[in-house]
PDB file of N, CA, C and O in Angstrom:
ATOM      1  N   MET A   1      19.010  30.381  45.880  1.00  0.00           N
ATOM      2  CA  MET A   1      18.871  31.216  45.449  1.00  0.00           C
ATOM      3  C   MET A   1      18.573  32.647  46.358  1.00  0.00           C
ATOM      4  O   MET A   1      17.651  32.594  47.172  1.00  0.00           O
ATOM      5  N   GLY A   2      19.274  33.796  46.233  1.00  0.00           N
ATOM      6  CA  GLY A   2      19.429  34.632  46.538  1.00  0.00           C
ATOM      7  C   GLY A   2      19.848  34.859  47.944  1.00  0.00           C
ATOM      8  O   GLY A   2      19.097  35.397  48.758  1.00  0.00           O
ATOM      9  N   LYS A   3      21.229  34.388  48.275  1.00  0.00           N
ATOM     10  CA  LYS A   3      21.875  33.678  49.376  1.00  0.00           C
ATOM     11  C   LYS A   3      23.333  35.088  48.966  1.00  0.00           C
ATOM     12  O   LYS A   3      23.875  35.327  47.886  1.00  0.00           O
ATOM     13  N   ASP A   4      23.511  35.619  50.092  1.00  0.00           N
ATOM     14  CA  ASP A   4      24.669  36.495  49.973  1.00  0.00           C
ATOM     15  C   ASP A   4      25.946  35.669  49.548  1.00  0.00           C
ATOM     16  O   ASP A   4      26.286  34.688  50.209  1.00  0.00           O
ATOM     17  N   TRP A   5      26.549  36.024  48.589  1.00  0.00           N
ATOM     18  CA  TRP A   5      27.891  35.407  48.615  1.00  0.00           C
ATOM     19  C   TRP A   5      28.966  35.766  49.489  1.00  0.00           C
ATOM     20  O   TRP A   5      29.864  34.995  49.829  1.00  0.00           O
ATOM     21  N   THR A   6      28.864  36.807  49.797  1.00  0.00           N
ATOM     22  CA  THR A   6      29.944  37.318  50.698  1.00  0.00           C
ATOM     23  C   THR A   6      30.238  36.690  51.655  1.00  0.00           C
ATOM     24  O   THR A   6      31.413  36.587  52.008  1.00  0.00           O
ATOM     25  N   SER A   7      28.906  35.936  52.513  1.00  0.00           N
ATOM     26  CA  SER A   7      29.028  35.358  53.631  1.00  0.00           C
ATOM     27  C   SER A   7      29.330  33.346  53.852  1.00  0.00           C
ATOM     28  O   SER A   7      29.433  32.617  54.839  1.00  0.00           O
ATOM     29  N   LEU A   8      29.370  33.150  52.578  1.00  0.00           N
ATOM     30  CA  LEU A   8      30.121  31.892  51.859  1.00  0.00           C
ATOM     31  C   LEU A   8      30.954  31.218  53.093  1.00  0.00           C
ATOM     32  O   LEU A   8      31.724  32.006  53.642  1.00  0.00           O
ATOM     33  N   VAL A   9      30.930  29.982  53.583  1.00  0.00           N
ATOM     34  CA  VAL A   9      32.472  29.508  54.279  1.00  0.00           C
ATOM     35  C   VAL A   9      32.630  28.997  53.054  1.00  0.00           C
ATOM     36  O   VAL A   9      31.962  28.572  52.111  1.00  0.00           O
ATOM     37  N   ASP A  10      34.754  29.347  53.684  1.00  0.00           N
ATOM     38  CA  ASP A  10      35.463  28.581  52.783  1.00  0.00           C
ATOM     39  C   ASP A  10      35.394  29.676  51.352  1.00  0.00           C
ATOM     40  O   ASP A  10      35.433  29.177  50.227  1.00  0.00           O
ATOM     41  N   LEU A  11      35.302  30.984  51.515  1.00  0.00           N
ATOM     42  CA  LEU A  11      35.576  31.356  49.890  1.00  0.00           C
ATOM     43  C   LEU A  11      36.893  32.296  49.936  1.00  0.00           C
ATOM     44  O   LEU A  11      37.144  33.183  50.752  1.00  0.00           O
ATOM     45  N   HIS A  12      37.517  31.939  49.044  1.00  0.00           N
ATOM     46  CA  HIS A  12      38.754  32.075  48.528  1.00  0.00           C
ATOM     47  C   HIS A  12      38.935  32.704  47.351  1.00  0.00           C
ATOM     48  O   HIS A  12      38.113  32.397  46.489  1.00  0.00           O
ATOM     49  N   VAL A  13      39.697  33.431  47.072  1.00  0.00           N
ATOM     50  CA  VAL A  13      40.034  34.245  45.875  1.00  0.00           C
ATOM     51  C   VAL A  13      41.007  33.440  45.019  1.00  0.00           C
ATOM     52  O   VAL A  13      42.036  33.059  45.578  1.00  0.00           O
ATOM     53  N   GLY A  14      40.849  33.183  43.947  1.00  0.00           N
ATOM     54  CA  GLY A  14      41.530  32.406  43.184  1.00  0.00           C
ATOM     55  C   GLY A  14      42.111  32.921  41.721  1.00  0.00           C
ATOM     56  O   GLY A  14      41.261  33.520  41.062  1.00  0.00           O
ATOM     57  N   ILE A  15      43.698  32.764  40.963  1.00  0.00           N
ATOM     58  CA  ILE A  15      43.689  32.888  39.445  1.00  0.00           C
ATOM     59  C   ILE A  15      43.916  32.196  38.545  1.00  0.00           C
ATOM     60  O   ILE A  15      44.279  31.047  38.796  1.00  0.00           O
ATOM     61  N   TRP A  16      43.789  32.622  37.180  1.00  0.00           N
ATOM     62  CA  TRP A  16      44.291  31.509  36.448  1.00  0.00           C
ATOM     63  C   TRP A  16      44.143  32.259  35.081  1.00  0.00           C
ATOM     64  O   TRP A  16      43.150  32.929  34.797  1.00  0.00           O
ATOM     65  N   THR A  17      44.953  32.128  34.468  1.00  0.00           N
ATOM     66  CA  THR A  17      45.640  33.386  33.735  1.00  0.00           C
ATOM     67  C   THR A  17      45.022  32.530  31.929  1.00  0.00           C
ATOM     68  O   THR A  17      44.798  31.322  31.847  1.00  0.00           O
ATOM     69  N   CYS A  18      44.887  33.396  30.866  1.00  0.00           N
ATOM     70  CA  CYS A  18      44.795  32.740  29.602  1.00  0.00           C
ATOM     71  C   CYS A  18      45.872  33.470  28.552  1.00  0.00           C
ATOM     72  O   CYS A  18      45.734  33.592  27.335  1.00  0.00           O
ATOM     73  N   ALA A  19      46.964  33.910  29.368  1.00  0.00           N
ATOM     74  CA  ALA A  19      47.544  34.781  28.817  1.00  0.00           C
ATOM     75  C   ALA A  19      48.954  33.617  28.011  1.00  0.00           C
ATOM     76  O   ALA A  19      49.762  32.877  28.572  1.00  0.00           O
ATOM     77  N   THR A  20      48.774  33.860  26.791  1.00  0.00           N
ATOM     78  CA  THR A  20      49.888  32.691  25.756  1.00  0.00           C
ATOM     79  C   THR A  20      51.321  32.802  26.943  1.00  0.00           C
ATOM     80  O   THR A  20      51.606  31.694  27.397  1.00  0.00           O
ATOM     81  N   TYR A  21      51.989  33.673  27.339  1.00  0.00           N
ATOM     82  CA  TYR A  21      53.218  33.548  28.463  1.00  0.00           C
ATOM     83  C   TYR A  21      53.146  33.770  29.747  1.00  0.00           C
ATOM     84  O   TYR A  21      53.947  34.377  30.457  1.00  0.00           O
ATOM     85  N   GLY A  22      52.011  33.183  30.069  1.00  0.00           N
ATOM     86  CA  GLY A  22      51.670  33.353  31.908  1.00  0.00           C
ATOM     87  C   GLY A  22      51.504  34.598  32.477  1.00  0.00           C
ATOM     88  O   GLY A  22      51.083  35.649  31.993  1.00  0.00           O
ATOM     89  N   LEU A  23      51.831  34.366  33.385  1.00  0.00           N
ATOM     90  CA  LEU A  23      52.059  35.547  34.653  1.00  0.00           C
ATOM     91  C   LEU A  23      52.550  35.118  35.810  1.00  0.00           C
ATOM     92  O   LEU A  23      52.072  34.051  36.195  1.00  0.00           O
ATOM     93  N   SER A  24      53.298  35.579  36.441  1.00  0.00           N
ATOM     94  CA  SER A  24      53.838  35.440  37.867  1.00  0.00           C
ATOM     95  C   SER A  24      53.222  35.957  39.112  1.00  0.00           C
ATOM     96  O   SER A  24      52.872  37.113  38.876  1.00  0.00           O
ATOM     97  N   VAL A  25      52.930  35.626  40.333  1.00  0.00           N
ATOM     98  CA  VAL A  25      52.683  35.615  41.489  1.00  0.00           C
ATOM     99  C   VAL A  25      53.466  35.742  42.368  1.00  0.00           C
ATOM    100  O   VAL A  25      54.155  34.722  42.397  1.00  0.00           O
ATOM    101  N   ASN A  26      53.838  36.615  43.319  1.00  0.00           N
ATOM    102  CA  ASN A  26      54.964  36.792  44.170  1.00  0.00           C
ATOM    103  C   ASN A  26      56.703  36.129  43.310  1.00  0.00           C
ATOM    104  O   ASN A  26      57.674  35.561  43.810  1.00  0.00           O
ATOM    105  N   GLY A  27      56.478  36.451  42.251  1.00  0.00           N
ATOM    106  CA  GLY A  27      58.213  35.539  41.613  1.00  0.00           C
ATOM    107  C   GLY A  27      57.688  33.938  41.236  1.00  0.00           C
ATOM    108  O   GLY A  27      58.560  33.195  40.788  1.00  0.00           O
ATOM    109  N   LYS A  28      56.489  33.455  41.377  1.00  0.00           N
ATOM    110  CA  LYS A  28      56.356  32.082  41.278  1.00  0.00           C
ATOM    111  C   LYS A  28      55.496  32.164  39.422  1.00  0.00           C
ATOM    112  O   LYS A  28      54.436  32.726  39.146  1.00  0.00           O
ATOM    113  N   PHE A  29      56.179  31.599  38.723  1.00  0.00           N
ATOM    114  CA  PHE A  29      55.189  31.484  36.872  1.00  0.00           C
ATOM    115  C   PHE A  29      54.211  30.899  37.359  1.00  0.00           C
ATOM    116  O   PHE A  29      54.109  30.260  38.406  1.00  0.00           O
ATOM    117  N   LEU A  30      53.386  31.165  36.464  1.00  0.00           N
ATOM    118  CA  LEU A  30      51.785  31.116  36.638  1.00  0.00           C
ATOM    119  C   LEU A  30      51.196  30.489  35.191  1.00  0.00           C
ATOM    120  O   LEU A  30      50.185  31.038  34.755  1.00  0.00           O
ATOM    121  N   LYS A  31      51.649  29.601  34.578  1.00  0.00           N
ATOM    122  CA  LYS A  31      51.235  29.501  33.281  1.00  0.00           C
ATOM    123  C   LYS A  31      49.678  28.816  32.725  1.00  0.00           C
ATOM    124  O   LYS A  31      48.853  28.375  33.526  1.00  0.00           O
ATOM    125  N   GLN A  32      49.532  28.821  31.699  1.00  0.00           N
ATOM    126  CA  GLN A  32      47.928  28.630  31.095  1.00  0.00           C
ATOM    127  C   GLN A  32      47.627  27.662  31.752  1.00  0.00           C
ATOM    128  O   GLN A  32      46.710  27.618  32.572  1.00  0.00           O
ATOM    129  N   HIS A  33      48.847  26.224  31.271  1.00  0.00           N
ATOM    130  CA  HIS A  33      47.982  24.764  31.423  1.00  0.00           C
ATOM    131  C   HIS A  33      49.158  24.318  31.891  1.00  0.00           C
ATOM    132  O   HIS A  33      50.119  25.088  31.886  1.00  0.00           O
ATOM    133  N   ASN A  34      49.332  22.559  32.539  1.00  0.00           N
ATOM    134  CA  ASN A  34      50.137  22.068  32.270  1.00  0.00           C
ATOM    135  C   ASN A  34      50.741  21.213  30.922  1.00  0.00           C
ATOM    136  O   ASN A  34      50.449  21.468  29.754  1.00  0.00           O
ATOM    137  N   GLU A  35      51.482  20.339  31.295  1.00  0.00           N
ATOM    138  CA  GLU A  35      51.551  19.597  29.715  1.00  0.00           C
ATOM    139  C   GLU A  35      50.371  18.560  29.309  1.00  0.00           C
ATOM    140  O   GLU A  35      50.190  18.205  28.144  1.00  0.00           O
ATOM    141  N   LYS A  36      49.703  18.179  30.247  1.00  0.00           N
ATOM    142  CA  LYS A  36      48.490  17.280  29.926  1.00  0.00           C
ATOM    143  C   LYS A  36      47.251  18.156  29.685  1.00  0.00           C
ATOM    144  O   LYS A  36      46.068  17.917  29.925  1.00  0.00           O
ATOM    145  N   GLY A  37      47.865  19.278  29.123  1.00  0.00           N
ATOM    146  CA  GLY A  37      46.568  20.153  29.298  1.00  0.00           C
ATOM    147  C   GLY A  37      45.380  20.618  30.189  1.00  0.00           C
ATOM    148  O   GLY A  37      44.313  20.849  29.621  1.00  0.00           O
ATOM    149  N   TYR A  38      45.491  20.807  31.812  1.00  0.00           N
ATOM    150  CA  TYR A  38      45.202  21.221  32.822  1.00  0.00           C
ATOM    151  C   TYR A  38      45.479  22.250  33.143  1.00  0.00           C
ATOM    152  O   TYR A  38      46.571  22.639  33.554  1.00  0.00           O
ATOM    153  N   ALA A  39      43.933  23.184  32.906  1.00  0.00           N
ATOM    154  CA  ALA A  39      44.408  24.181  33.755  1.00  0.00           C
ATOM    155  C   ALA A  39      45.211  24.371  34.826  1.00  0.00           C
ATOM    156  O   ALA A  39      45.540  23.415  35.529  1.00  0.00           O
ATOM    157  N   LEU A  40      45.689  25.842  35.119  1.00  0.00           N
ATOM    158  CA  LEU A  40      46.615  25.997  36.358  1.00  0.00           C
ATOM    159  C   LEU A  40      46.052  27.162  37.162  1.00  0.00           C
ATOM    160  O   LEU A  40      45.621  28.193  36.647  1.00  0.00           O
ATOM    161  N   TYR A  41      46.097  26.883  38.603  1.00  0.00           N
ATOM    162  CA  TYR A  41      45.601  28.280  38.922  1.00  0.00           C
ATOM    163  C   TYR A  41      45.976  28.280  40.376  1.00  0.00           C
ATOM    164  O   TYR A  41      46.456  27.248  40.843  1.00  0.00           O
ATOM    165  N   GLY A  42      45.778  29.500  41.257  1.00  0.00           N
ATOM    166  CA  GLY A  42      45.986  29.219  42.652  1.00  0.00           C
ATOM    167  C   GLY A  42      45.487  30.142  43.489  1.00  0.00           C
ATOM    168  O   GLY A  42      44.702  30.812  42.819  1.00  0.00           O
ATOM    169  N   HIS A  43      45.526  30.636  44.870  1.00  0.00           N
ATOM    170  CA  HIS A  43      44.957  31.459  45.701  1.00  0.00           C
ATOM    171  C   HIS A  43      45.593  32.606  46.064  1.00  0.00           C
ATOM    172  O   HIS A  43      46.809  32.737  46.212  1.00  0.00           O
ATOM    173  N   LEU A  44      44.767  33.420  46.202  1.00  0.00           N
ATOM    174  CA  LEU A  44      45.517  34.913  46.284  1.00  0.00           C
ATOM    175  C   LEU A  44      45.177  35.103  47.994  1.00  0.00           C
ATOM    176  O   LEU A  44      44.463  34.468  48.770  1.00  0.00           O
ATOM    177  N   HIS A  45      45.874  36.046  48.114  1.00  0.00           N
ATOM    178  CA  HIS A  45      45.960  37.167  49.579  1.00  0.00           C
ATOM    179  C   HIS A  45      46.368  38.463  49.549  1.00  0.00           C
ATOM    180  O   HIS A  45      47.339  38.808  48.875  1.00  0.00           O
ATOM    181  N   THR A  46      45.846  39.079  50.086  1.00  0.00           N
ATOM    182  CA  THR A  46      46.014  40.145  50.286  1.00  0.00           C
ATOM    183  C   THR A  46      47.594  40.529  50.373  1.00  0.00           C
ATOM    184  O   THR A  46      48.149  40.088  51.380  1.00  0.00           O
ATOM    185  N   GLY A  47      48.330  41.209  49.563  1.00  0.00           N
ATOM    186  CA  GLY A  47      49.792  41.431  49.577  1.00  0.00           C
ATOM    187  C   GLY A  47      50.541  40.651  48.497  1.00  0.00           C
ATOM    188  O   GLY A  47      51.755  40.772  48.329  1.00  0.00           O
ATOM    189  N   ASP A  48      49.787  39.871  47.797  1.00  0.00           N
ATOM    190  CA  ASP A  48      50.362  38.913  47.084  1.00  0.00           C
ATOM    191  C   ASP A  48      50.504  40.139  45.804  1.00  0.00           C
ATOM    192  O   ASP A  48      49.640  40.991  45.594  1.00  0.00           O
ATOM    193  N   ILE A  49      51.891  39.988  44.971  1.00  0.00           N
ATOM    194  CA  ILE A  49      51.841  40.659  43.899  1.00  0.00           C
ATOM    195  C   ILE A  49      51.957  40.030  42.439  1.00  0.00           C
ATOM    196  O   ILE A  49      52.900  39.260  42.251  1.00  0.00           O
ATOM    197  N   ILE A  50      51.270  40.233  41.619  1.00  0.00           N
ATOM    198  CA  ILE A  50      50.829  39.798  40.339  1.00  0.00           C
ATOM    199  C   ILE A  50      51.594  40.654  39.264  1.00  0.00           C
ATOM    200  O   ILE A  50      51.382  41.848  39.052  1.00  0.00           O
ATOM    201  N   GLN A  51      52.633  39.765  38.534  1.00  0.00           N
ATOM    202  CA  GLN A  51      53.440  40.919  37.410  1.00  0.00           C
ATOM    203  C   GLN A  51      52.892  39.821  36.535  1.00  0.00           C
ATOM    204  O   GLN A  51      52.890  38.597  36.663  1.00  0.00           O
ATOM    205  N   VAL A  52      52.201  41.034  35.148  1.00  0.00           N
ATOM    206  CA  VAL A  52      51.612  40.477  34.020  1.00  0.00           C
ATOM    207  C   VAL A  52      52.394  40.750  32.778  1.00  0.00           C
ATOM    208  O   VAL A  52      52.161  40.220  31.691  1.00  0.00           O
ATOM    209  N   TYR A  53      53.439  41.709  33.044  1.00  0.00           N
ATOM    210  CA  TYR A  53      54.391  41.656  31.623  1.00  0.00           C
ATOM    211  C   TYR A  53      55.877  41.959  32.371  1.00  0.00           C
ATOM    212  O   TYR A  53      55.835  41.950  33.602  1.00  0.00           O
ATOM    213  N   HIS A  54      57.258  42.240  31.705  1.00  0.00           N
ATOM    214  CA  HIS A  54      58.716  42.243  31.906  1.00  0.00           C
ATOM    215  C   HIS A  54      59.337  42.174  30.916  1.00  0.00           C
ATOM    216  O   HIS A  54      59.498  41.171  30.220  1.00  0.00           O
ATOM    217  N   ASP A  55      59.774  43.292  30.739  1.00  0.00           N
ATOM    218  CA  ASP A  55      60.722  43.009  30.258  1.00  0.00           C
ATOM    219  C   ASP A  55      62.079  43.874  30.323  1.00  0.00           C
ATOM    220  O   ASP A  55      62.189  44.279  31.481  1.00  0.00           O
ATOM    221  N   LYS A  56      62.847  44.189  29.756  1.00  0.00           N
ATOM    222  CA  LYS A  56      64.355  44.172  29.962  1.00  0.00           C
ATOM    223  C   LYS A  56      64.683  45.510  30.750  1.00  0.00           C
ATOM    224  O   LYS A  56      65.563  45.785  31.565  1.00  0.00           O
ATOM    225  N   THR A  57      63.191  46.550  29.959  1.00  0.00           N
ATOM    226  CA  THR A  57      63.151  48.198  30.464  1.00  0.00           C
ATOM    227  C   THR A  57      61.875  48.365  31.487  1.00  0.00           C
ATOM    228  O   THR A  57      61.633  49.500  31.897  1.00  0.00           O
ATOM    229  N   ALA A  58      61.381  47.706  31.741  1.00  0.00           N
ATOM    230  CA  ALA A  58      59.478  47.906  32.279  1.00  0.00           C
ATOM    231  C   ALA A  58      58.982  46.821  32.674  1.00  0.00           C
ATOM    232  O   ALA A  58      59.550  45.747  32.475  1.00  0.00           O
ATOM    233  N   CYS A  59      57.917  46.923  33.257  1.00  0.00           N
ATOM    234  CA  CYS A  59      57.042  45.723  34.034  1.00  0.00           C
ATOM    235  C   CYS A  59      55.844  46.310  34.439  1.00  0.00           C
ATOM    236  O   CYS A  59      55.659  47.522  34.558  1.00  0.00           O
ATOM    237  N   LEU A  60      54.933  45.312  34.675  1.00  0.00           N
ATOM    238  CA  LEU A  60      53.500  45.932  35.242  1.00  0.00           C
ATOM    239  C   LEU A  60      53.040  44.639  36.435  1.00  0.00           C
ATOM    240  O   LEU A  60      52.686  43.465  36.331  1.00  0.00           O
ATOM    241  N   ARG A  61      53.259  45.545  37.519  1.00  0.00           N
ATOM    242  CA  ARG A  61      52.496  44.880  38.377  1.00  0.00           C
ATOM    243  C   ARG A  61      51.702  45.564  39.291  1.00  0.00           C
ATOM    244  O   ARG A  61      51.501  46.772  39.418  1.00  0.00           O
ATOM    245  N   PHE A  62      51.057  44.089  40.238  1.00  0.00           N
ATOM    246  CA  PHE A  62      49.637  44.808  40.669  1.00  0.00           C
ATOM    247  C   PHE A  62      49.733  44.135  42.345  1.00  0.00           C
ATOM    248  O   PHE A  62      49.933  42.942  42.575  1.00  0.00           O
ATOM    249  N   ARG A  63      49.570  45.043  43.245  1.00  0.00           N
ATOM    250  CA  ARG A  63      49.419  44.406  44.699  1.00  0.00           C
ATOM    251  C   ARG A  63      48.145  43.892  44.723  1.00  0.00           C
ATOM    252  O   ARG A  63      47.491  44.417  43.822  1.00  0.00           O
ATOM    253  N   CYS A  64      47.457  43.040  45.401  1.00  0.00           N
ATOM    254  CA  CYS A  64      46.112  42.273  45.530  1.00  0.00           C
ATOM    255  C   CYS A  64      46.326  42.827  47.085  1.00  0.00           C
ATOM    256  O   CYS A  64      47.266  42.842  47.879  1.00  0.00           O
ATOM    257  N   GLU A  65      44.883  43.294  47.086  1.00  0.00           N
ATOM    258  CA  GLU A  65      44.115  43.681  48.474  1.00  0.00           C
ATOM    259  C   GLU A  65      42.660  43.427  48.448  1.00  0.00           C
ATOM    260  O   GLU A  65      41.824  44.254  48.085  1.00  0.00           O
ATOM    261  N   PHE A  66      42.341  41.873  48.976  1.00  0.00           N
ATOM    262  CA  PHE A  66      41.075  41.749  49.374  1.00  0.00           C
ATOM    263  C   PHE A  66      40.135  42.011  50.619  1.00  0.00           C
ATOM    264  O   PHE A  66      40.769  42.200  51.657  1.00  0.00           O
ATOM    265  N   TYR A  67      38.571  42.071  50.754  1.00  0.00           N
ATOM    266  CA  TYR A  67      38.679  42.488  52.166  1.00  0.00           C
ATOM    267  C   TYR A  67      37.746  41.412  52.403  1.00  0.00           C
ATOM    268  O   TYR A  67      37.324  41.567  53.549  1.00  0.00           O
ATOM    269  N   LEU A  68      37.138  40.232  51.785  1.00  0.00           N
ATOM    270  CA  LEU A  68      36.131  38.784  52.124  1.00  0.00           C
ATOM    271  C   LEU A  68      37.497  37.470  52.117  1.00  0.00           C
ATOM    272  O   LEU A  68      38.632  37.253  51.692  1.00  0.00           O
ATOM    273  N   GLY A  69      36.757  37.073  52.653  1.00  0.00           N
ATOM    274  CA  GLY A  69      37.078  35.414  52.265  1.00  0.00           C
ATOM    275  C   GLY A  69      38.769  35.325  53.009  1.00  0.00           C
ATOM    276  O   GLY A  69      39.163  36.215  53.763  1.00  0.00           O
ATOM    277  N   SER A  70      39.550  34.225  52.677  1.00  0.00           N
ATOM    278  CA  SER A  70      40.399  33.674  53.531  1.00  0.00           C
ATOM    279  C   SER A  70      41.638  34.461  53.066  1.00  0.00           C
ATOM    280  O   SER A  70      42.748  34.516  53.595  1.00  0.00           O
ATOM    281  N   GLY A  71      41.210  35.021  52.019  1.00  0.00           N
ATOM    282  CA  GLY A  71      42.371  36.009  51.050  1.00  0.00           C
ATOM    283  C   GLY A  71      42.546  37.165  51.696  1.00  0.00           C
ATOM    284  O   GLY A  71      43.722  37.523  51.621  1.00  0.00           O
ATOM    285  N   ARG A  72      41.734  38.039  52.417  1.00  0.00           N
ATOM    286  CA  ARG A  72      41.545  38.881  53.333  1.00  0.00           C
ATOM    287  C   ARG A  72      42.812  39.106  54.274  1.00  0.00           C
ATOM    288  O   ARG A  72      43.310  40.155  54.682  1.00  0.00           O
ATOM    289  N   HIS A  73      43.147  37.856  54.471  1.00  0.00           N
ATOM    290  CA  HIS A  73      44.614  37.721  55.041  1.00  0.00           C
ATOM    291  C   HIS A  73      45.832  37.830  54.497  1.00  0.00           C
ATOM    292  O   HIS A  73      45.954  37.094  53.517  1.00  0.00           O
ATOM    293  N   PRO A  74      46.500  38.277  54.679  1.00  0.00           N
ATOM    294  CA  PRO A  74      48.226  38.013  54.466  1.00  0.00           C
ATOM    295  C   PRO A  74      48.829  36.666  54.612  1.00  0.00           C
ATOM    296  O   PRO A  74      48.732  35.895  55.566  1.00  0.00           O
ATOM    297  N   ARG A  75      49.689  36.472  53.108  1.00  0.00           N
ATOM    298  CA  ARG A  75      49.781  34.850  53.048  1.00  0.00           C
ATOM    299  C   ARG A  75      50.230  34.892  54.331  1.00  0.00           C
ATOM    300  O   ARG A  75      50.799  35.895  54.761  1.00  0.00           O
ATOM    301  N   PRO A  76      49.951  33.461  55.308  1.00  0.00           N
ATOM    302  CA  PRO A  76      51.300  33.314  56.598  1.00  0.00           C
ATOM    303  C   PRO A  76      52.559  33.316  56.312  1.00  0.00           C
ATOM    304  O   PRO A  76      52.967  32.596  55.401  1.00  0.00           O
ATOM    305  N   HIS A  77      53.334  34.044  56.964  1.00  0.00           N
ATOM    306  CA  HIS A  77      54.911  33.757  56.935  1.00  0.00           C
ATOM    307  C   HIS A  77      55.115  32.299  56.362  1.00  0.00           C
ATOM    308  O   HIS A  77      54.293  31.385  56.289  1.00  0.00           O
ATOM    309  N   GLY A  78      56.459  32.337  55.971  1.00  0.00           N
ATOM    310  CA  GLY A  78      56.957  30.919  55.272  1.00  0.00           C
ATOM    311  C   GLY A  78      56.146  30.244  54.483  1.00  0.00           C
ATOM    312  O   GLY A  78      56.392  29.069  54.207  1.00  0.00           O
ATOM    313  N   THR A  79      54.931  30.965  53.946  1.00  0.00           N
ATOM    314  CA  THR A  79      54.472  30.228  53.122  1.00  0.00           C
ATOM    315  C   THR A  79      54.347  30.784  51.676  1.00  0.00           C
ATOM    316  O   THR A  79      54.253  32.002  51.525  1.00  0.00           O
ATOM    317  N   SER A  80      54.343  30.007  50.686  1.00  0.00           N
ATOM    318  CA  SER A  80      54.556  30.658  49.205  1.00  0.00           C
ATOM    319  C   SER A  80      53.481  30.401  48.404  1.00  0.00           C
ATOM    320  O   SER A  80      52.809  29.494  48.895  1.00  0.00           O
ATOM    321  N   PHE A  81      52.645  31.178  46.486  1.00  0.00           N
ATOM    322  CA  PHE A  81      51.606  30.782  45.945  1.00  0.00           C
ATOM    323  C   PHE A  81      52.504  29.662  45.685  1.00  0.00           C
ATOM    324  O   PHE A  81      53.731  29.578  45.630  1.00  0.00           O
ATOM    325  N   ASN A  82      51.514  28.791  45.535  1.00  0.00           N
ATOM    326  CA  ASN A  82      51.325  27.337  45.208  1.00  0.00           C
ATOM    327  C   ASN A  82      50.325  27.159  44.021  1.00  0.00           C
ATOM    328  O   ASN A  82      49.130  27.452  44.024  1.00  0.00           O
ATOM    329  N   THR A  83      50.796  26.812  43.370  1.00  0.00           N
ATOM    330  CA  THR A  83      50.013  26.068  41.773  1.00  0.00           C
ATOM    331  C   THR A  83      49.003  24.991  42.262  1.00  0.00           C
ATOM    332  O   THR A  83      49.045  24.195  43.200  1.00  0.00           O
ATOM    333  N   LEU A  84      48.172  25.224  41.391  1.00  0.00           N
ATOM    334  CA  LEU A  84      47.001  23.478  41.885  1.00  0.00           C
ATOM    335  C   LEU A  84      46.972  23.515  40.257  1.00  0.00           C
ATOM    336  O   LEU A  84      47.411  24.394  39.515  1.00  0.00           O
ATOM    337  N   ILE A  85      46.370  22.387  39.954  1.00  0.00           N
ATOM    338  CA  ILE A  85      45.930  21.908  38.995  1.00  0.00           C
ATOM    339  C   ILE A  85      44.003  21.895  38.869  1.00  0.00           C
ATOM    340  O   ILE A  85      43.206  21.988  39.803  1.00  0.00           O
ATOM    341  N   GLY A  86      43.800  21.795  37.851  1.00  0.00           N
ATOM    342  CA  GLY A  86      41.940  22.052  37.489  1.00  0.00           C
ATOM    343  C   GLY A  86      41.520  21.549  36.619  1.00  0.00           C
ATOM    344  O   GLY A  86      42.101  20.523  36.265  1.00  0.00           O
ATOM    345  N   THR A  87      40.712  21.849  36.095  1.00  0.00           N
ATOM    346  CA  THR A  87      39.930  20.659  34.819  1.00  0.00           C
ATOM    347  C   THR A  87      40.649  20.927  33.767  1.00  0.00           C
ATOM    348  O   THR A  87      41.334  21.947  33.687  1.00  0.00           O
ATOM    349  N   LYS A  88      40.558  19.932  32.737  1.00  0.00           N
ATOM    350  CA  LYS A  88      40.810  20.049  31.244  1.00  0.00           C
ATOM    351  C   LYS A  88      40.752  21.360  30.244  1.00  0.00           C
ATOM    352  O   LYS A  88      39.628  21.665  29.844  1.00  0.00           O
ATOM    353  N   VAL A  89      41.461  21.868  29.965  1.00  0.00           N
ATOM    354  CA  VAL A  89      41.221  23.188  28.866  1.00  0.00           C
ATOM    355  C   VAL A  89      40.638  22.153  27.670  1.00  0.00           C
ATOM    356  O   VAL A  89      40.772  20.939  27.516  1.00  0.00           O
ATOM    357  N   THR A  90      39.898  23.233  26.857  1.00  0.00           N
ATOM    358  CA  THR A  90      39.212  22.310  25.933  1.00  0.00           C
ATOM    359  C   THR A  90      39.261  23.800  24.799  1.00  0.00           C
ATOM    360  O   THR A  90      39.090  24.924  25.270  1.00  0.00           O
ATOM    361  N   ASN A  91      39.474  23.614  23.535  1.00  0.00           N
ATOM    362  CA  ASN A  91      39.599  24.603  22.803  1.00  0.00           C
ATOM    363  C   ASN A  91      38.006  24.875  21.982  1.00  0.00           C
ATOM    364  O   ASN A  91      37.926  25.356  20.852  1.00  0.00           O
ATOM    365  N   ASP A  92      36.840  24.464  22.800  1.00  0.00           N
ATOM    366  CA  ASP A  92      36.024  24.357  22.195  1.00  0.00           C
ATOM    367  C   ASP A  92      34.960  26.001  21.878  1.00  0.00           C
ATOM    368  O   ASP A  92      33.961  25.960  21.160  1.00  0.00           O
TER     369      ASP A  92
END
């Protein structure tokens, strides 16, 4: 208790969504959960682009910029956003 979280080892920036239609990270679709009901998420890096809305005439995107943890460095060249599986999502 009282420890500075900014100095934690293996500090990562993550993203998951509750958006019904998901979102995209660097063009890769991220949905709420997989077919078995497990949450889907991934790690972010400075320079990643999150797109939360897109239709035929407009879109809404954000460029990530972090100053702490592993995400402060741009994603290594030749690597892409990977979707990871988390815990089971419940409606409780």
